[in-house]
C-alpha positions in Angstrom: 98.9 75.9 105.3 101.5 78.5 104.5 101.3 81.9 103.5 101.5 80.7 100.1 100.9 77.0 98.3 101.4 75.8 95.0 98.4 75.0 93.2 98.2 72.9 89.5 97.6 76.4 87.9 99.0 79.0 89.5 99.1 79.7 94.0 97.0 80.7 96.7 98.3 83.5 98.9 96.8 84.7 102.7 97.2 88.5 102.6 96.4 90.4 105.0 95.1 94.1 103.7 96.4 97.5 105.0 93.9 100.1 103.6 95.0 104.0 103.7 98.7 103.8 103.7 101.1 106.5 102.1 101.8 104.0 99.3 100.6 100.5 97.4 103.3 97.7 97.9 103.6 94.5 99.4 105.4 94.7 102.6 106.6 91.0 104.0 105.3 88.8 106.1 103.2 89.2 109.3 100.9 87.0 111.0 101.1 84.1 109.0 100.0 86.2 106.0 101.5 88.7 103.3 100.9 92.1 104.1 99.5 93.9 101.0 99.1 98.0 101.6 97.5 99.9 99.4 96.6 103.5 99.6 93.0 103.8 98.5 90.1 103.7 101.8 88.1 100.2 102.4 85.2 101.4 100.5 83.0 99.7 97.4 85.5 97.0 97.8 88.1 99.7 96.5 90.7 98.4 99.1 90.5 94.5 98.1 90.5 95.4 94.1 93.7 97.3 94.7 95.6 94.7 96.6 95.0 92.4 94.6 96.4 94.4 91.7 99.2 95.3 93.7 99.8 91.8 94.7 99.5 90.4 90.9 102.1 93.0 89.8 104.2 92.3 92.6 104.4 88.7 91.6 104.7 89.3 88.1 101.3 88.6 87.1 98.6 90.4 85.2 95.6 92.1 87.7 93.3 90.1 85.7 95.3 86.5 86.9 94.5 87.1 90.5 91.2 86.2 91.8 90.1 86.7 95.4 88.4 83.3 97.0 87.7 84.6 100.5 87.4 87.5 102.3 85.7 90.4 100.4 84.8 92.6 103.6 87.6 91.4 105.7 91.3 92.4 106.1 92.3 88.5 105.9 92.1 87.2 102.6 92.4 84.3 100.2 93.6 84.9 96.7 94.3 82.9 93.7 96.8 83.8 91.0 96.8 82.2 88.0 100.3 80.9 86.0 102.3 81.4 88.5 104.9 79.3 90.6 105.8 79.2 94.5 109.2 79.9 94.0 108.9 82.1 91.4 106.9 84.7 93.5 108.9 84.3 96.6 112.0 84.9 94.4 110.2 88.4 93.1 108.5 89.4 96.4 112.6 88.9 98.1 110.9 86.6 100.6 111.8 82.8 101.5 
């Protein structure tokens, strides 16, 4: 699987979360995954919540459109974002 894959009603994205960053942002591809940096600590699911929110915002979706499929306690996560297309996501993120 590529770092992003189209599904009927949205996309599945492989991400790698970097907690305690200086700011929350999507920062390119690293190790076959989209790198999402968040400024929160990996405690009580806060980094995961912020990563989903940051990713959704970066691709033009609402935070509520992003759902964690795998990786609740891991830096490597699988996320589903409803209502978006692969090409649109790549364009918004500036990644081919």
